[in-house]
mmCIF file of the protein (N, C-alpha, C, O) and its ligand, coordinates in Angstrom:
data_MODEL
# 
_entry.id   MODEL 
# 
loop_
_entity.id 
_entity.type 
_entity.pdbx_number_of_molecules 
1 polymer     1 
2 non-polymer 1 
# 
_entity_poly.entity_id                      1 
_entity_poly.type                           'polypeptide(L)' 
_entity_poly.nstd_linkage                   no 
_entity_poly.nstd_monomer                   no 
_entity_poly.pdbx_seq_one_letter_code       MKPKETKICARCGRPFTNRKQWASRGIWPQVKYCSNRCRHGAK 
_entity_poly.pdbx_seq_one_letter_code_can   MKPKETKICARCGRPFTNRKQWASRGIWPQVKYCSNRCRHGAK 
_entity_poly.pdbx_strand_id                 A 
# 
loop_
_entity_poly_seq.entity_id 
_entity_poly_seq.num 
_entity_poly_seq.mon_id 
_entity_poly_seq.hetero 
1 1  MET n 
1 2  LYS n 
1 3  PRO n 
1 4  LYS n 
1 5  GLU n 
1 6  THR n 
1 7  LYS n 
1 8  ILE n 
1 9  CYS n 
1 10 ALA n 
1 11 ARG n 
1 12 CYS n 
1 13 GLY n 
1 14 ARG n 
1 15 PRO n 
1 16 PHE n 
1 17 THR n 
1 18 ASN n 
1 19 ARG n 
1 20 LYS n 
1 21 GLN n 
1 22 TRP n 
1 23 ALA n 
1 24 SER n 
1 25 ARG n 
1 26 GLY n 
1 27 ILE n 
1 28 TRP n 
1 29 PRO n 
1 30 GLN n 
1 31 VAL n 
1 32 LYS n 
1 33 TYR n 
1 34 CYS n 
1 35 SER n 
1 36 ASN n 
1 37 ARG n 
1 38 CYS n 
1 39 ARG n 
1 40 HIS n 
1 41 GLY n 
1 42 ALA n 
1 43 LYS n 
# 
loop_
_struct_asym.id 
_struct_asym.entity_id 
A 1 
B 2 
# 
loop_
_chem_comp.id 
_chem_comp.type 
_chem_comp.mon_nstd_flag 
ALA 'L-peptide linking' y 
ARG 'L-peptide linking' y 
ASN 'L-peptide linking' y 
CYS 'L-peptide linking' y 
GLN 'L-peptide linking' y 
GLU 'L-peptide linking' y 
GLY 'peptide linking'   y 
HIS 'L-peptide linking' y 
ILE 'L-peptide linking' y 
LYS 'L-peptide linking' y 
MET 'L-peptide linking' y 
PHE 'L-peptide linking' y 
PRO 'L-peptide linking' y 
SER 'L-peptide linking' y 
THR 'L-peptide linking' y 
TRP 'L-peptide linking' y 
TYR 'L-peptide linking' y 
VAL 'L-peptide linking' y 
ZN  non-polymer         . 
# 
_pdbx_entity_nonpoly.entity_id   2 
_pdbx_entity_nonpoly.name        ? 
_pdbx_entity_nonpoly.comp_id     ZN 
# 
_pdbx_nonpoly_scheme.asym_id         B 
_pdbx_nonpoly_scheme.entity_id       2 
_pdbx_nonpoly_scheme.mon_id          ZN 
_pdbx_nonpoly_scheme.ndb_seq_num     1 
_pdbx_nonpoly_scheme.pdb_seq_num     101 
_pdbx_nonpoly_scheme.auth_seq_num    101 
_pdbx_nonpoly_scheme.pdb_mon_id      ZN 
_pdbx_nonpoly_scheme.auth_mon_id     ZN 
_pdbx_nonpoly_scheme.pdb_strand_id   A 
_pdbx_nonpoly_scheme.pdb_ins_code    . 
# 
loop_
_atom_site.group_PDB 
_atom_site.id 
_atom_site.type_symbol 
_atom_site.label_atom_id 
_atom_site.label_alt_id 
_atom_site.label_comp_id 
_atom_site.label_asym_id 
_atom_site.label_entity_id 
_atom_site.label_seq_id 
_atom_site.pdbx_PDB_ins_code 
_atom_site.Cartn_x 
_atom_site.Cartn_y 
_atom_site.Cartn_z 
_atom_site.occupancy 
_atom_site.B_iso_or_equiv 
_atom_site.pdbx_formal_charge 
_atom_site.auth_seq_id 
_atom_site.auth_comp_id 
_atom_site.auth_asym_id 
_atom_site.auth_atom_id 
_atom_site.pdbx_PDB_model_num 
ATOM   1   N  N  . MET A 1 1  ? 39.773 159.411 198.682 1.00 0.00 ? 1   MET A N  1 
ATOM   2   C  CA . MET A 1 1  ? 40.366 158.084 198.447 1.00 0.00 ? 1   MET A CA 1 
ATOM   3   C  C  . MET A 1 1  ? 40.075 157.598 197.032 1.00 0.00 ? 1   MET A C  1 
ATOM   4   O  O  . MET A 1 1  ? 39.057 157.941 196.432 1.00 0.00 ? 1   MET A O  1 
ATOM   5   N  N  . LYS A 1 2  ? 40.983 156.803 196.527 1.00 0.00 ? 2   LYS A N  1 
ATOM   6   C  CA . LYS A 1 2  ? 40.796 156.230 195.189 1.00 0.00 ? 2   LYS A CA 1 
ATOM   7   C  C  . LYS A 1 2  ? 39.740 155.130 195.231 1.00 0.00 ? 2   LYS A C  1 
ATOM   8   O  O  . LYS A 1 2  ? 39.678 154.352 196.183 1.00 0.00 ? 2   LYS A O  1 
ATOM   9   N  N  . PRO A 1 3  ? 38.923 155.073 194.206 1.00 0.00 ? 3   PRO A N  1 
ATOM   10  C  CA . PRO A 1 3  ? 38.035 153.913 194.092 1.00 0.00 ? 3   PRO A CA 1 
ATOM   11  C  C  . PRO A 1 3  ? 38.847 152.684 193.758 1.00 0.00 ? 3   PRO A C  1 
ATOM   12  O  O  . PRO A 1 3  ? 39.909 152.768 193.141 1.00 0.00 ? 3   PRO A O  1 
ATOM   13  N  N  . LYS A 1 4  ? 38.338 151.552 194.171 1.00 0.00 ? 4   LYS A N  1 
ATOM   14  C  CA . LYS A 1 4  ? 39.058 150.313 193.889 1.00 0.00 ? 4   LYS A CA 1 
ATOM   15  C  C  . LYS A 1 4  ? 39.065 150.042 192.391 1.00 0.00 ? 4   LYS A C  1 
ATOM   16  O  O  . LYS A 1 4  ? 38.044 150.177 191.716 1.00 0.00 ? 4   LYS A O  1 
ATOM   17  N  N  . GLU A 1 5  ? 40.201 149.667 191.896 1.00 0.00 ? 5   GLU A N  1 
ATOM   18  C  CA . GLU A 1 5  ? 40.293 149.366 190.475 1.00 0.00 ? 5   GLU A CA 1 
ATOM   19  C  C  . GLU A 1 5  ? 39.816 147.941 190.238 1.00 0.00 ? 5   GLU A C  1 
ATOM   20  O  O  . GLU A 1 5  ? 40.482 146.971 190.600 1.00 0.00 ? 5   GLU A O  1 
ATOM   21  N  N  . THR A 1 6  ? 38.662 147.843 189.629 1.00 0.00 ? 6   THR A N  1 
ATOM   22  C  CA . THR A 1 6  ? 38.078 146.525 189.426 1.00 0.00 ? 6   THR A CA 1 
ATOM   23  C  C  . THR A 1 6  ? 37.669 146.345 187.973 1.00 0.00 ? 6   THR A C  1 
ATOM   24  O  O  . THR A 1 6  ? 37.187 147.280 187.334 1.00 0.00 ? 6   THR A O  1 
ATOM   25  N  N  . LYS A 1 7  ? 37.861 145.156 187.463 1.00 0.00 ? 7   LYS A N  1 
ATOM   26  C  CA . LYS A 1 7  ? 37.413 144.805 186.117 1.00 0.00 ? 7   LYS A CA 1 
ATOM   27  C  C  . LYS A 1 7  ? 36.722 143.452 186.157 1.00 0.00 ? 7   LYS A C  1 
ATOM   28  O  O  . LYS A 1 7  ? 36.836 142.689 187.117 1.00 0.00 ? 7   LYS A O  1 
ATOM   29  N  N  . ILE A 1 8  ? 35.995 143.184 185.067 1.00 0.00 ? 8   ILE A N  1 
ATOM   30  C  CA . ILE A 1 8  ? 35.366 141.873 184.929 1.00 0.00 ? 8   ILE A CA 1 
ATOM   31  C  C  . ILE A 1 8  ? 36.176 141.065 183.936 1.00 0.00 ? 8   ILE A C  1 
ATOM   32  O  O  . ILE A 1 8  ? 36.453 141.527 182.829 1.00 0.00 ? 8   ILE A O  1 
ATOM   33  N  N  . CYS A 1 9  ? 36.555 139.871 184.324 1.00 0.00 ? 9   CYS A N  1 
ATOM   34  C  CA . CYS A 1 9  ? 37.337 139.008 183.452 1.00 0.00 ? 9   CYS A CA 1 
ATOM   35  C  C  . CYS A 1 9  ? 36.545 138.686 182.183 1.00 0.00 ? 9   CYS A C  1 
ATOM   36  O  O  . CYS A 1 9  ? 35.371 138.320 182.241 1.00 0.00 ? 9   CYS A O  1 
ATOM   37  N  N  . ALA A 1 10 ? 37.218 138.831 181.031 1.00 0.00 ? 10  ALA A N  1 
ATOM   38  C  CA . ALA A 1 10 ? 36.542 138.614 179.749 1.00 0.00 ? 10  ALA A CA 1 
ATOM   39  C  C  . ALA A 1 10 ? 36.248 137.142 179.509 1.00 0.00 ? 10  ALA A C  1 
ATOM   40  O  O  . ALA A 1 10 ? 35.459 136.801 178.628 1.00 0.00 ? 10  ALA A O  1 
ATOM   41  N  N  . ARG A 1 11 ? 36.873 136.274 180.280 1.00 0.00 ? 11  ARG A N  1 
ATOM   42  C  CA . ARG A 1 11 ? 36.648 134.839 180.065 1.00 0.00 ? 11  ARG A CA 1 
ATOM   43  C  C  . ARG A 1 11 ? 35.719 134.229 181.111 1.00 0.00 ? 11  ARG A C  1 
ATOM   44  O  O  . ARG A 1 11 ? 34.707 133.617 180.771 1.00 0.00 ? 11  ARG A O  1 
ATOM   45  N  N  . CYS A 1 12 ? 36.068 134.398 182.376 1.00 0.00 ? 12  CYS A N  1 
ATOM   46  C  CA . CYS A 1 12 ? 35.276 133.737 183.416 1.00 0.00 ? 12  CYS A CA 1 
ATOM   47  C  C  . CYS A 1 12 ? 34.182 134.638 183.996 1.00 0.00 ? 12  CYS A C  1 
ATOM   48  O  O  . CYS A 1 12 ? 33.306 134.171 184.724 1.00 0.00 ? 12  CYS A O  1 
ATOM   49  N  N  . GLY A 1 13 ? 34.241 135.947 183.664 1.00 0.00 ? 13  GLY A N  1 
ATOM   50  C  CA . GLY A 1 13 ? 33.170 136.838 184.090 1.00 0.00 ? 13  GLY A CA 1 
ATOM   51  C  C  . GLY A 1 13 ? 33.217 137.243 185.546 1.00 0.00 ? 13  GLY A C  1 
ATOM   52  O  O  . GLY A 1 13 ? 32.268 137.832 186.063 1.00 0.00 ? 13  GLY A O  1 
ATOM   53  N  N  . ARG A 1 14 ? 34.319 136.931 186.212 1.00 0.00 ? 14  ARG A N  1 
ATOM   54  C  CA . ARG A 1 14 ? 34.431 137.291 187.620 1.00 0.00 ? 14  ARG A CA 1 
ATOM   55  C  C  . ARG A 1 14 ? 35.152 138.623 187.763 1.00 0.00 ? 14  ARG A C  1 
ATOM   56  O  O  . ARG A 1 14 ? 36.038 138.955 186.977 1.00 0.00 ? 14  ARG A O  1 
ATOM   57  N  N  . PRO A 1 15 ? 34.756 139.378 188.779 1.00 0.00 ? 15  PRO A N  1 
ATOM   58  C  CA . PRO A 1 15 ? 35.456 140.625 189.037 1.00 0.00 ? 15  PRO A CA 1 
ATOM   59  C  C  . PRO A 1 15 ? 36.829 140.358 189.629 1.00 0.00 ? 15  PRO A C  1 
ATOM   60  O  O  . PRO A 1 15 ? 37.016 139.429 190.415 1.00 0.00 ? 15  PRO A O  1 
ATOM   61  N  N  . PHE A 1 16 ? 37.785 141.190 189.236 1.00 0.00 ? 16  PHE A N  1 
ATOM   62  C  CA . PHE A 1 16 ? 39.121 141.092 189.826 1.00 0.00 ? 16  PHE A CA 1 
ATOM   63  C  C  . PHE A 1 16 ? 39.706 142.492 189.952 1.00 0.00 ? 16  PHE A C  1 
ATOM   64  O  O  . PHE A 1 16 ? 39.255 143.435 189.302 1.00 0.00 ? 16  PHE A O  1 
ATOM   65  N  N  . THR A 1 17 ? 40.697 142.602 190.781 1.00 0.00 ? 17  THR A N  1 
ATOM   66  C  CA . THR A 1 17 ? 41.287 143.910 191.060 1.00 0.00 ? 17  THR A CA 1 
ATOM   67  C  C  . THR A 1 17 ? 42.712 143.987 190.526 1.00 0.00 ? 17  THR A C  1 
ATOM   68  O  O  . THR A 1 17 ? 43.335 142.984 190.180 1.00 0.00 ? 17  THR A O  1 
ATOM   69  N  N  . ASN A 1 18 ? 43.193 145.215 190.476 1.00 0.00 ? 18  ASN A N  1 
ATOM   70  C  CA . ASN A 1 18 ? 44.550 145.450 189.995 1.00 0.00 ? 18  ASN A CA 1 
ATOM   71  C  C  . ASN A 1 18 ? 45.558 144.677 190.845 1.00 0.00 ? 18  ASN A C  1 
ATOM   72  O  O  . ASN A 1 18 ? 45.351 144.449 192.037 1.00 0.00 ? 18  ASN A O  1 
ATOM   73  N  N  . ARG A 1 19 ? 46.641 144.286 190.205 1.00 0.00 ? 19  ARG A N  1 
ATOM   74  C  CA . ARG A 1 19 ? 47.688 143.570 190.926 1.00 0.00 ? 19  ARG A CA 1 
ATOM   75  C  C  . ARG A 1 19 ? 48.985 144.351 190.855 1.00 0.00 ? 19  ARG A C  1 
ATOM   76  O  O  . ARG A 1 19 ? 49.200 145.165 189.957 1.00 0.00 ? 19  ARG A O  1 
ATOM   77  N  N  . LYS A 1 20 ? 49.838 144.083 191.820 1.00 0.00 ? 20  LYS A N  1 
ATOM   78  C  CA . LYS A 1 20 ? 51.128 144.765 191.848 1.00 0.00 ? 20  LYS A CA 1 
ATOM   79  C  C  . LYS A 1 20 ? 51.882 144.567 190.551 1.00 0.00 ? 20  LYS A C  1 
ATOM   80  O  O  . LYS A 1 20 ? 52.457 145.508 190.005 1.00 0.00 ? 20  LYS A O  1 
ATOM   81  N  N  . GLN A 1 21 ? 51.877 143.333 190.058 1.00 0.00 ? 21  GLN A N  1 
ATOM   82  C  CA . GLN A 1 21 ? 52.666 143.042 188.861 1.00 0.00 ? 21  GLN A CA 1 
ATOM   83  C  C  . GLN A 1 21 ? 52.151 143.804 187.646 1.00 0.00 ? 21  GLN A C  1 
ATOM   84  O  O  . GLN A 1 21 ? 52.917 144.150 186.747 1.00 0.00 ? 21  GLN A O  1 
ATOM   85  N  N  . TRP A 1 22 ? 50.832 144.062 187.629 1.00 0.00 ? 22  TRP A N  1 
ATOM   86  C  CA . TRP A 1 22 ? 50.274 144.828 186.522 1.00 0.00 ? 22  TRP A CA 1 
ATOM   87  C  C  . TRP A 1 22 ? 50.529 146.318 186.733 1.00 0.00 ? 22  TRP A C  1 
ATOM   88  O  O  . TRP A 1 22 ? 50.920 147.034 185.811 1.00 0.00 ? 22  TRP A O  1 
ATOM   89  N  N  . ALA A 1 23 ? 50.302 146.765 187.954 1.00 0.00 ? 23  ALA A N  1 
ATOM   90  C  CA . ALA A 1 23 ? 50.469 148.179 188.248 1.00 0.00 ? 23  ALA A CA 1 
ATOM   91  C  C  . ALA A 1 23 ? 51.913 148.613 188.018 1.00 0.00 ? 23  ALA A C  1 
ATOM   92  O  O  . ALA A 1 23 ? 52.173 149.683 187.468 1.00 0.00 ? 23  ALA A O  1 
ATOM   93  N  N  . SER A 1 24 ? 52.840 147.771 188.443 1.00 0.00 ? 24  SER A N  1 
ATOM   94  C  CA . SER A 1 24 ? 54.252 148.138 188.326 1.00 0.00 ? 24  SER A CA 1 
ATOM   95  C  C  . SER A 1 24 ? 54.693 148.157 186.874 1.00 0.00 ? 24  SER A C  1 
ATOM   96  O  O  . SER A 1 24 ? 55.621 148.882 186.516 1.00 0.00 ? 24  SER A O  1 
ATOM   97  N  N  . ARG A 1 25 ? 54.030 147.360 186.028 1.00 0.00 ? 25  ARG A N  1 
ATOM   98  C  CA . ARG A 1 25 ? 54.382 147.329 184.606 1.00 0.00 ? 25  ARG A CA 1 
ATOM   99  C  C  . ARG A 1 25 ? 53.525 148.284 183.783 1.00 0.00 ? 25  ARG A C  1 
ATOM   100 O  O  . ARG A 1 25 ? 53.763 148.475 182.591 1.00 0.00 ? 25  ARG A O  1 
ATOM   101 N  N  . GLY A 1 26 ? 52.536 148.876 184.426 1.00 0.00 ? 26  GLY A N  1 
ATOM   102 C  CA . GLY A 1 26 ? 51.696 149.854 183.744 1.00 0.00 ? 26  GLY A CA 1 
ATOM   103 C  C  . GLY A 1 26 ? 50.789 149.246 182.699 1.00 0.00 ? 26  GLY A C  1 
ATOM   104 O  O  . GLY A 1 26 ? 50.393 149.926 181.752 1.00 0.00 ? 26  GLY A O  1 
ATOM   105 N  N  . ILE A 1 27 ? 50.448 147.968 182.857 1.00 0.00 ? 27  ILE A N  1 
ATOM   106 C  CA . ILE A 1 27 ? 49.624 147.301 181.850 1.00 0.00 ? 27  ILE A CA 1 
ATOM   107 C  C  . ILE A 1 27 ? 48.184 147.101 182.296 1.00 0.00 ? 27  ILE A C  1 
ATOM   108 O  O  . ILE A 1 27 ? 47.385 146.478 181.596 1.00 0.00 ? 27  ILE A O  1 
ATOM   109 N  N  . TRP A 1 28 ? 47.863 147.632 183.461 1.00 0.00 ? 28  TRP A N  1 
ATOM   110 C  CA . TRP A 1 28 ? 46.493 147.450 183.975 1.00 0.00 ? 28  TRP A CA 1 
ATOM   111 C  C  . TRP A 1 28 ? 45.428 147.875 182.959 1.00 0.00 ? 28  TRP A C  1 
ATOM   112 O  O  . TRP A 1 28 ? 44.434 147.163 182.815 1.00 0.00 ? 28  TRP A O  1 
ATOM   113 N  N  . PRO A 1 29 ? 45.582 148.993 182.253 1.00 0.00 ? 29  PRO A N  1 
ATOM   114 C  CA . PRO A 1 29 ? 44.549 149.381 181.279 1.00 0.00 ? 29  PRO A CA 1 
ATOM   115 C  C  . PRO A 1 29 ? 44.339 148.346 180.184 1.00 0.00 ? 29  PRO A C  1 
ATOM   116 O  O  . PRO A 1 29 ? 43.280 148.313 179.556 1.00 0.00 ? 29  PRO A O  1 
ATOM   117 N  N  . GLN A 1 30 ? 45.339 147.501 179.951 1.00 0.00 ? 30  GLN A N  1 
ATOM   118 C  CA . GLN A 1 30 ? 45.222 146.508 178.879 1.00 0.00 ? 30  GLN A CA 1 
ATOM   119 C  C  . GLN A 1 30 ? 44.784 145.140 179.387 1.00 0.00 ? 30  GLN A C  1 
ATOM   120 O  O  . GLN A 1 30 ? 44.461 144.252 178.598 1.00 0.00 ? 30  GLN A O  1 
ATOM   121 N  N  . VAL A 1 31 ? 44.774 144.975 180.693 1.00 0.00 ? 31  VAL A N  1 
ATOM   122 C  CA . VAL A 1 31 ? 44.450 143.666 181.250 1.00 0.00 ? 31  VAL A CA 1 
ATOM   123 C  C  . VAL A 1 31 ? 42.972 143.342 181.045 1.00 0.00 ? 31  VAL A C  1 
ATOM   124 O  O  . VAL A 1 31 ? 42.107 144.151 181.383 1.00 0.00 ? 31  VAL A O  1 
ATOM   125 N  N  . LYS A 1 32 ? 42.680 142.168 180.494 1.00 0.00 ? 32  LYS A N  1 
ATOM   126 C  CA . LYS A 1 32 ? 41.292 141.772 180.247 1.00 0.00 ? 32  LYS A CA 1 
ATOM   127 C  C  . LYS A 1 32 ? 40.907 140.528 181.042 1.00 0.00 ? 32  LYS A C  1 
ATOM   128 O  O  . LYS A 1 32 ? 39.726 140.248 181.244 1.00 0.00 ? 32  LYS A O  1 
ATOM   129 N  N  . TYR A 1 33 ? 41.908 139.794 181.485 1.00 0.00 ? 33  TYR A N  1 
ATOM   130 C  CA . TYR A 1 33 ? 41.615 138.528 182.153 1.00 0.00 ? 33  TYR A CA 1 
ATOM   131 C  C  . TYR A 1 33 ? 42.167 138.535 183.568 1.00 0.00 ? 33  TYR A C  1 
ATOM   132 O  O  . TYR A 1 33 ? 43.142 139.222 183.871 1.00 0.00 ? 33  TYR A O  1 
ATOM   133 N  N  . CYS A 1 34 ? 41.520 137.752 184.429 1.00 0.00 ? 34  CYS A N  1 
ATOM   134 C  CA . CYS A 1 34 ? 41.859 137.785 185.848 1.00 0.00 ? 34  CYS A CA 1 
ATOM   135 C  C  . CYS A 1 34 ? 43.168 137.069 186.131 1.00 0.00 ? 34  CYS A C  1 
ATOM   136 O  O  . CYS A 1 34 ? 43.809 137.327 187.150 1.00 0.00 ? 34  CYS A O  1 
ATOM   137 N  N  . SER A 1 35 ? 43.572 136.168 185.237 1.00 0.00 ? 35  SER A N  1 
ATOM   138 C  CA . SER A 1 35 ? 44.748 135.375 185.536 1.00 0.00 ? 35  SER A CA 1 
ATOM   139 C  C  . SER A 1 35 ? 45.384 134.865 184.253 1.00 0.00 ? 35  SER A C  1 
ATOM   140 O  O  . SER A 1 35 ? 44.793 134.949 183.176 1.00 0.00 ? 35  SER A O  1 
ATOM   141 N  N  . ASN A 1 36 ? 46.582 134.340 184.378 1.00 0.00 ? 36  ASN A N  1 
ATOM   142 C  CA . ASN A 1 36 ? 47.244 133.741 183.220 1.00 0.00 ? 36  ASN A CA 1 
ATOM   143 C  C  . ASN A 1 36 ? 46.418 132.616 182.642 1.00 0.00 ? 36  ASN A C  1 
ATOM   144 O  O  . ASN A 1 36 ? 46.373 132.411 181.429 1.00 0.00 ? 36  ASN A O  1 
ATOM   145 N  N  . ARG A 1 37 ? 45.768 131.895 183.528 1.00 0.00 ? 37  ARG A N  1 
ATOM   146 C  CA . ARG A 1 37 ? 44.964 130.771 183.107 1.00 0.00 ? 37  ARG A CA 1 
ATOM   147 C  C  . ARG A 1 37 ? 43.857 131.238 182.150 1.00 0.00 ? 37  ARG A C  1 
ATOM   148 O  O  . ARG A 1 37 ? 43.651 130.643 181.092 1.00 0.00 ? 37  ARG A O  1 
ATOM   149 N  N  . CYS A 1 38 ? 43.167 132.281 182.524 1.00 0.00 ? 38  CYS A N  1 
ATOM   150 C  CA . CYS A 1 38 ? 42.110 132.811 181.675 1.00 0.00 ? 38  CYS A CA 1 
ATOM   151 C  C  . CYS A 1 38 ? 42.714 133.428 180.411 1.00 0.00 ? 38  CYS A C  1 
ATOM   152 O  O  . CYS A 1 38 ? 42.168 133.274 179.319 1.00 0.00 ? 38  CYS A O  1 
ATOM   153 N  N  . ARG A 1 39 ? 43.834 134.120 180.562 1.00 0.00 ? 39  ARG A N  1 
ATOM   154 C  CA . ARG A 1 39 ? 44.456 134.791 179.427 1.00 0.00 ? 39  ARG A CA 1 
ATOM   155 C  C  . ARG A 1 39 ? 44.856 133.797 178.353 1.00 0.00 ? 39  ARG A C  1 
ATOM   156 O  O  . ARG A 1 39 ? 44.763 134.076 177.158 1.00 0.00 ? 39  ARG A O  1 
ATOM   157 N  N  . HIS A 1 40 ? 45.301 132.636 178.797 1.00 0.00 ? 40  HIS A N  1 
ATOM   158 C  CA . HIS A 1 40 ? 45.749 131.628 177.836 1.00 0.00 ? 40  HIS A CA 1 
ATOM   159 C  C  . HIS A 1 40 ? 44.625 130.682 177.426 1.00 0.00 ? 40  HIS A C  1 
ATOM   160 O  O  . HIS A 1 40 ? 44.835 129.750 176.649 1.00 0.00 ? 40  HIS A O  1 
ATOM   161 N  N  . GLY A 1 41 ? 43.440 130.934 177.954 1.00 0.00 ? 41  GLY A N  1 
ATOM   162 C  CA . GLY A 1 41 ? 42.284 130.153 177.528 1.00 0.00 ? 41  GLY A CA 1 
ATOM   163 C  C  . GLY A 1 41 ? 42.270 128.734 178.023 1.00 0.00 ? 41  GLY A C  1 
ATOM   164 O  O  . GLY A 1 41 ? 41.920 127.815 177.282 1.00 0.00 ? 41  GLY A O  1 
ATOM   165 N  N  . ALA A 1 42 ? 42.644 128.544 179.264 1.00 0.00 ? 42  ALA A N  1 
ATOM   166 C  CA . ALA A 1 42 ? 42.604 127.196 179.845 1.00 0.00 ? 42  ALA A CA 1 
ATOM   167 C  C  . ALA A 1 42 ? 41.178 126.665 179.850 1.00 0.00 ? 42  ALA A C  1 
ATOM   168 O  O  . ALA A 1 42 ? 40.222 127.401 180.090 1.00 0.00 ? 42  ALA A O  1 
ATOM   169 N  N  . LYS A 1 43 ? 41.064 125.408 179.588 1.00 0.00 ? 43  LYS A N  1 
ATOM   170 C  CA . LYS A 1 43 ? 39.728 124.817 179.518 1.00 0.00 ? 43  LYS A CA 1 
ATOM   171 C  C  . LYS A 1 43 ? 39.313 124.184 180.863 1.00 0.00 ? 43  LYS A C  1 
ATOM   172 O  O  . LYS A 1 43 ? 38.214 123.641 180.976 1.00 0.00 ? 43  LYS A O  1 
HETATM 173 ZN ZN . ZN  B 2 .  ? 39.074 134.898 184.660 1.00 0.00 2 101 ZN  A ZN 1 
# 
């Protein structure tokens, strides 16, 4: 079985897993943030 694809968000420091929208676009290797909110630097 595949290990779960997990990363730590570069902003909030929480672990998150791959998402369909990332997997389908093939951008998972580039994803650094858990959500759009973190990606855009919401305060
Ligand atoms: Zn985050």
